[in-house]
N, C-alpha and C positions, 0 to 999 in steps of 0.2 A: 464514419465507422472507426471504432477503436482498433488500434493495432495490438497484436498480441506480443507480450514480452516473455523472454526466457528468464526463468528464475533458477535458483540452485536446486530446487526440488519440486515435488508435486503437492506437498502438504500446504495447509494454510492454518497456522497456529497464530492467532492474534495475541501478540505479547502485550499490547496496549491499544486501547480505543479511547479517544479523547474528544471532548467537546470544548474546543478552544475559544469559541465565541459565545459560550454560555446561553445557547438557545435551546438546550435540552436534547439536541440531536447529535450523534457522532459526526465528526468531520475530519478526524485523523485516525489512521489505522497503521500500526507498526506490526509487521508480520515476519514470522520465521517460516520459510517454505521447505527447509530440509531437515528439521527436527534437531538441530544442534543447539537450540536455545538462543541463538543470536539473530538479530533482525537483519533481513536482507531485502525487504520490500516495505516501502513507505507510500501511503496513499493519502490524498488530501481532497476534501470537498471544499472548494474555495468560494462557492456562491450560495451555499446553504440549501441546495435542492435535494440533498440526500444521496447524490450520485458522485462517484469519484471523478474529479476533474484533472488531477495530476498524479501520475505514478512514477516513483523513483525506485530503481533497482540497483542494489549494491551487491552484485554477485561475488565479488572478492571479499566482502565484509571488511573493507579497509577504511570505511568512512567517506569514501569518494564515490559519487554516483557513477555507475557504469552505463546507465541509460535513463533518460527522462522523457516521458511521453505524455501526450494529452489523453485523458480517459483512464479507464480501469485496467487497460492492458490485457483484457480477457480474464481478469481475476477480481470479480466483484466481491465486496465484503459480505460476510454472513449477515443475514437480517437480524 
């Protein structure tokens, strides 16, 4: 079961969605959760199944991860 992560806010504004392995499906999500226009949540699908495998939270927005967990952290990407 995925553990839930705490973010800076409750919003989910996807600043960038990427297809890093060129398979036509998103596998990278860069998200602003507090509406300030800065990324504080980074999610990665490392195995190509369409589900988030790694979530990184940068609550301080200083470029250093505050938390890294397996799964989507209770924050799945929008379809």
